[in-house]
C-alpha atoms as one frame of an Amber mdcrd trajectory, in Angstrom:
protein
   8.289   0.442  -3.141  10.040  -2.239  -0.814  11.563  -5.373  -1.745   9.106
  -8.405  -1.221   9.709 -12.343  -1.048   8.307 -14.983  -2.372   4.730 -16.286
  -3.259   4.868 -18.733   0.133   5.935 -15.676   2.010   3.515 -13.307   0.860
   0.587 -15.890   1.795   2.393 -16.019   5.458   2.267 -12.274   5.464  -1.243
 -11.335   4.744  -2.827 -11.700   8.219   0.060  -9.632   9.846  -0.806  -6.490
   7.581  -0.704  -2.910   8.782   2.279  -3.583  11.088   4.650  -1.185  12.943
   8.283   0.031  11.481  10.687  -2.534  10.704  11.591  -5.072  13.262  14.950
  -7.125  13.891  14.367  -9.907  16.594  11.565 -11.549  18.021  11.351 -11.410
  22.049   8.200 -12.806  22.919   5.243 -14.190  21.714   2.019 -14.194  23.816
  -1.205 -16.207  23.069  -4.732 -14.782  24.125  -6.049 -17.763  26.234  -9.485
 -17.804  24.396  -8.005 -17.907  21.124  -9.322 -14.590  19.935  -6.167 -13.014
  19.710  -2.787 -13.658  18.865  -0.287 -10.960  19.642   3.549 -11.808  18.218
   5.424  -9.116  20.044   9.064  -8.136  18.739  11.713  -5.661  19.751  14.079
  -3.449  18.075  16.476  -1.381  20.231  13.745  -1.064  22.784  10.827  -0.852
  19.922   7.671  -2.843  20.697   5.398  -3.548  17.975   2.297  -5.874  18.268
   1.394  -8.104  15.222  -1.960  -9.387  15.826  -4.049 -12.124  14.133  -7.586
 -12.034  14.547  -9.943 -14.743  15.219 -11.245 -14.517  11.504  -7.732 -13.274
  10.095  -8.495  -9.752  10.246  -6.269  -7.519  11.955  -6.524  -4.439  14.381
  -3.825  -2.178  12.523  -0.337  -1.315  14.329   1.566   0.893  12.485   0.511
   0.785   9.258   3.162   0.637   6.313   3.317   0.513   2.792   6.778  -1.436
   2.641   5.407  -4.352   5.050   2.286  -4.460   2.706   4.246  -4.818  -0.362
   6.139  -7.732   0.922   3.033  -9.372   1.943   0.938  -8.454  -0.904   3.088
  -8.955  -3.923   1.237 -12.022  -5.055  -1.912 -10.106  -5.562  -5.061 -11.194
  -4.972  -4.994 -14.661  -5.766  -2.664 -14.802  -2.624  -4.718 -13.025  -0.344
  -8.118 -14.885  -1.160  -5.469 -18.525  -0.678  -5.234 -16.882   2.745  -8.628
 -15.758   3.326 -10.168 -18.712   2.641  -8.164 -20.770   5.482  -8.608 -18.091
   8.237 -11.501 -19.688   9.766  -9.724 -21.384  12.916  -6.620 -19.710  13.984
  -4.662 -21.742  16.273  -4.821 -20.578  20.348  -1.492 -22.131  20.937   1.369
 -20.714  19.215   4.730 -21.758  18.945   7.797 -19.527  18.999   9.524 -21.679
  16.551   6.699 -20.748  13.936   6.835 -17.264  13.625   3.381 -17.047  11.664
   1.632 -19.612  13.048  -1.501 -17.777  13.396  -1.571 -18.564   9.600  -1.981
 -22.333  10.229  -5.751 -22.247  10.010  -8.145 -24.651   8.713  -9.865 -24.182
   4.913 -12.912 -22.368   4.903 -15.175 -23.243   2.080 -18.254 -21.390   0.286
 -15.515 -18.398  -0.666 -15.777 -18.278  -4.377 -12.302 -18.858  -4.461 -11.114
 -19.453  -7.873 -14.571 -18.916  -9.473 -14.290 -18.394 -13.022 -15.040 -14.784
 -14.228 -17.909 -15.290 -16.705 -18.206 -13.528 -20.315 -14.447 -12.868 -20.872
 -12.096 -13.927 -23.331  -9.621 -16.948 -22.523  -6.818 -18.226 -24.167  -6.522
 -21.882 -25.479  -5.189 -22.938 -22.075  -8.164 -21.680 -20.405  -6.323 -18.753
 -18.931  -7.837 -15.136 -19.017  -6.621 -13.287 -22.093  -5.627 -10.177 -20.310
  -4.872  -8.787 -23.755  -7.983  -9.167 -25.321  -9.695  -6.096 -26.773 -11.514
  -3.917 -24.535 -15.081  -4.853 -23.589 -18.058  -2.183 -24.640 -21.474  -1.451
 -23.284 -24.086  -1.915 -25.833 -24.022   2.081 -26.571 -20.002   1.741 -27.535
 -18.629   2.750 -24.398 -15.541   1.380 -22.918 -16.872  -1.359 -20.030 -15.094
  -0.489 -16.948 -16.646  -2.948 -15.079 -14.500  -5.741 -12.756 -12.455  -6.275
 -10.123  -9.133  -4.160 -10.258  -6.218  -3.507  -8.138  -3.453  -1.281  -8.101
   0.455  -2.391  -8.034   2.643  -1.000  -5.508   4.698   2.199  -6.745   6.228
   5.197  -5.032   2.823   7.269  -5.101   0.915   5.281  -2.262   3.873   6.292
  -0.031   4.510   9.760  -1.329   2.038  11.224  -3.922   4.272  14.093  -3.686
   7.109  12.654  -5.250   7.290  14.690  -8.052   7.059  17.998  -6.290   9.370
  20.304  -5.402   9.243  20.656  -1.467   9.032  24.253  -1.753   5.931  24.117
  -3.765   4.177  22.811  -0.222   3.157  24.914   2.174   5.576  25.003   5.568
   2.983  24.277   7.965   1.813  21.070   5.559   5.564  19.925   5.173   5.990
  20.147   8.856   2.684  18.139   9.331   4.210  15.562   6.783   7.457  15.147
   8.601   5.889  14.553  11.724   3.682  11.945  10.292   7.038  10.441   8.810
   8.578  10.222  12.142   5.870   8.463  13.704   5.431   5.991  11.210   1.969
   6.773  10.234   0.682   5.750  13.879  -2.400   8.032  13.004  -3.115   7.622
   9.418  -6.544   6.321   8.365  -5.687   2.919   8.064  -4.388   2.568  11.526
  -7.185   4.356  12.712  -9.930   2.283  10.921 -11.095   5.073   8.972 -11.904
   5.598   5.355  -8.947   6.508   3.204 -10.419   9.155   0.970  -8.437  10.135
  -1.809  -5.932   7.512  -0.930  -7.895   4.582  -2.705  -7.152   5.700  -5.962
  -3.316   5.070  -5.555  -3.537   2.108  -2.635  -2.348  -1.006  -3.580  -3.532
  -2.731  -0.663  -7.346  -2.435  -1.621  -9.158  -4.079  -4.247 -12.121  -2.297
  -5.784 -15.080  -3.242  -8.124 -16.469  -1.099 -10.563 -19.800  -1.442 -11.605
 -21.011   0.685 -14.638 -24.426   1.894 -15.683 -25.272   4.587 -18.052 -26.681
   6.834 -15.429 -24.428   5.908 -12.357 -20.655   4.195 -11.868 -20.130   2.992
  -8.262 -16.813   2.188  -6.897 -17.168  -0.759  -4.244 -13.871  -1.147  -1.787
 -13.325  -4.094   0.510 -13.458  -2.180   3.251 -17.253  -1.623   2.711 -16.331
   2.096   1.868 -17.769   2.956  -1.858 -17.841   5.931  -4.179 -20.899   7.179
  -6.323 -19.967   8.434  -9.780 -22.733  10.650 -11.143 -23.452  10.342 -15.188
 -26.432  12.127 -15.509 -25.103  15.593 -16.370 -25.435  16.858 -12.740 -22.728
  20.177 -11.800 -20.555  19.124  -8.515 -22.131  21.098  -5.895 -19.890  24.628
  -4.824 -20.386  24.060  -1.085 -20.730  20.484  -0.264 -20.771  19.202   3.084
 -17.363  17.543   3.399 -17.219  13.726   3.620 -14.671  10.874   3.625 -15.158
   9.933   0.032 -15.983  13.424  -1.373 -18.586  13.910  -4.283 -18.394  12.648
  -7.697 -19.349  13.559 -11.020 -18.280  11.959 -14.428 -18.347  12.327 -18.087
 -16.916  10.542 -21.231 -14.098  12.149 -23.224 -13.671   9.709 -25.961 -12.678
   6.549 -24.802 -11.753   7.715 -21.163 -13.993   8.232 -17.968 -13.343  11.723
 -16.564 -14.145  11.997 -12.974 -14.034  15.194 -11.013 -14.222  15.149  -7.040
 -14.757  17.506  -4.356 -15.747  17.699  -0.896 -13.506  15.816   1.271 -13.033
  16.221   4.854  -9.438  17.224   5.679  -8.980  14.510   7.907  -7.606  11.909
   5.237  -4.134  11.746   3.828  -3.408  11.593   0.512  -0.854   9.034   0.589
   0.705   6.505   3.203   3.554   8.605   4.580   1.106  11.576   5.220   0.731
  14.582   3.081  -2.436  16.575   3.964  -4.596  18.214   2.442  -7.430  20.900
   2.719 -11.199  20.766   2.232 -10.444  22.956  -0.849  -9.172  19.948  -2.461
 -10.456  18.823  -5.843  -9.290  15.622  -7.772  -9.856  14.845 -11.581  -9.297
  11.490 -12.436  -8.965  10.239 -15.983  -9.733   6.141 -16.755  -8.236   5.111
 -19.888  -8.594   0.927 -20.419  -6.023  -0.455 -22.695  -7.134  -3.643 -23.171
  -9.293  -6.366 -21.068  -6.878  -6.511 -18.304  -5.284  -3.231 -17.628  -6.380
   0.389 -17.143  -4.452   3.648 -16.534  -5.063   6.228 -14.261  -4.066   9.437
 -14.407  -4.830  11.753 -11.204  -4.744  15.251 -10.710  -4.767  16.791  -7.413
  -5.623  20.693  -7.266  -5.534  22.245  -3.554  -4.126  25.713  -3.514  -4.302
  26.195  -0.100  -1.737  23.687   0.742   0.387  23.048  -2.556   1.447  25.904
  -5.166   0.280  24.063  -8.307  -1.657  21.156  -9.350   0.192  17.904 -10.299
  -0.877  14.577 -11.665   0.392  11.018 -10.852  -0.105   7.906 -13.429  -1.040
   5.068 -11.603  -1.673   1.415 -13.378  -4.780  -0.717 -12.641  -5.109  -4.506
 -13.156  -7.940  -6.792 -13.856  -8.322  -9.502 -11.025 -10.135 -12.532 -12.807
 -11.297 -15.591 -11.308 -11.892 -14.533  -7.504 -14.294 -12.461  -5.883 -13.652
  -9.671  -3.318 -14.001 -10.775   0.279 -14.685  -8.013   3.069 -12.124  -6.861
   4.997 -13.393  -4.952   8.282 -10.487  -3.384  10.223 -12.860  -2.874  13.213
 -13.330  -6.468  13.738 -11.994  -7.340  17.188  -9.419  -4.236  17.214  -7.079
  -4.246  19.928  -4.109  -2.836  18.878  -4.064   1.113  18.513  -3.686   1.383
  22.225  -0.399  -0.412  22.038   1.045   2.201  18.960   2.128   4.839  21.343
   5.212   3.026  22.802   8.255   4.773  22.200  10.518   3.295  19.335  13.296
   4.052  17.174  13.589   7.651  15.922  14.494   9.303  12.935  17.774  10.840
  13.162  17.949  14.888  13.377  21.341  14.834  12.294  21.798  14.839   8.640
  23.810  12.264   7.050  27.331  13.557   5.751  27.464  13.496   1.672  30.647
  11.763   1.534  28.963   8.735   3.999  25.890   8.791   1.692  27.996   8.207
  -1.486  29.621   5.331  -0.288  26.034   3.641  -0.549  25.274   4.949  -4.263
  25.286   1.915  -6.199  23.245  -1.018  -7.806  22.167  -3.899  -5.822  20.358
  -7.112  -6.485  18.179  -9.360  -4.389  16.474 -12.657  -5.703  12.884 -13.292
  -3.789  11.925 -16.434  -2.284  10.407 -16.900  -5.293  13.515 -16.977  -7.481
  12.429 -13.328  -9.232  15.791 -11.034  -9.312  15.225  -7.581  -8.188  17.519
  -4.337  -9.243  17.697  -1.277  -6.625  19.434   1.843  -7.613  20.785   3.928
  -4.701  21.426   7.445  -5.525  22.507  10.459  -3.751  20.824  13.920  -4.567
  20.981  17.268  -2.637  22.065  15.283   0.523  19.634  12.731   0.527  19.502
   8.972  -0.386  17.302   7.314  -2.853  15.900   4.112  -3.431  14.738   3.255
  -6.711  13.339  -0.540  -7.367  13.243  -2.052 -10.783  12.847   1.249 -12.311
   9.340   2.295 -10.401  10.697   5.573  -9.364  12.804   7.115  -6.544  11.612
   7.211  -2.927  13.451   8.898  -0.485  15.528   7.090   2.292  15.126   8.820
   5.881  18.065   8.256   8.205  18.108   6.394  11.480  21.549   6.547  11.486
  24.924   6.960   9.425  24.114   3.298   7.986  20.651   2.599   8.499  17.634
   4.149   7.146  13.884   4.028   6.899  12.155   3.215   3.174   8.377   4.067
   4.758   9.176   2.549   7.927  11.336  -0.615   6.562  14.385  -1.015   8.145
  17.398  -1.125   5.683  21.146  -1.019   6.516  24.348  -0.894   4.612  26.890
  -3.015   5.633  30.578  -2.539   4.644  33.627  -4.846   4.961  36.752  -4.668
   6.911  38.207  -2.324   4.293  35.436  -0.239   4.400  33.826  -0.973   1.327
  30.150  -1.350   1.068  29.018  -4.733  -0.026  25.424  -5.286   0.515  22.352
  -4.228   2.214  19.930  -6.136   4.880  16.563  -4.858   4.824  14.666  -5.973
   7.866  11.089  -6.486   8.507   9.129  -8.619  10.964   8.925 -11.799   8.796
  12.365 -11.925   8.119  15.705 -10.329   6.247  16.391  -9.550   2.520  20.183
  -9.126   1.526  20.540  -6.988  -1.583  24.327  -7.506  -2.969  26.132  -4.723
  -4.583  26.664  -5.444  -8.194  28.376  -1.976  -8.810
């Protein structure tokens, strides 16, 4: 996962979601004469990436990158709604001085922002008691109903992080590597198509679970949905492939078990681009630990592409005192046509292990909110890895000997005059983060 900045900073990020590879230097600013679209154009060594803010705060999706999203979304749904509730009148005249001028919008009411969630336990100060016992239905089952989000972790970028590359079919690994080099320009995000299995690990879409005895519905903020049939029916043996698949569920004690098949092969399994076939079978186990926390274990089985099934664990957090607001990717979308311009390329030459070893160490950075984050940089099998706050290792892909991509986020290691690496600079369109080496 990528470093993120402050609560205030993430508020300015939201409208600039789905952005290209990290950008170093603002080049120019162009405003649509009708005020419908404001495009910020940046340049990094010949890279042009358009950052678009739509009339109602929607963005067409230039290159989708998870690292950018984490910086923008770290504040969670409260920050998102603060921004979305102010999206009604984007300024038609932007200034170069104000990098995120498209966020200077007038308040918009009637969005149910800060609407208290009814029927949940609260502490003495009126805040939701997120560690209260699990709510239950009249028949004693755990009630999973509510608005949920998933925090960013390494599995959204790389769901196969725990697999050996040899356990991936060569053609599939080659396709994955191609998508990494292209920074996700043909992902479902950028094409404004349903994410399919990726919803289960995506931290950038909220989902509302509506539970009834015979059917559980999962509603996503981009207007897609899933139906989980609880009436005892079996999965179809040869279903017509669909974006969201077909799901049946049952209870295993206090855990909801969902089995899904019938996905088309156009969707990706993660942000970086692992493919799957129409043989994919997904088994999810939802276990609500208390009022505010739920654990999802997701097992993926696709023998056409992967040598064995594997399981990832994702944490989910209840969103309270807010309501889900729709996100329509295609609304005034104008950016996909700009995304084929040539940008920086990942290096085809491996960086020497001795050079990588110079970067290994523990770094710290402080976000704008004052929170300290710890990044452990390690080297293994000739590859550099990033592990932020113990969330798990993520592979860094080399642009050059001292510059790397973390799912499209530019990270450069800086040495002093004696050649000792003292810090890293992490660059994205909205700013720069400096991580100081501690050991």
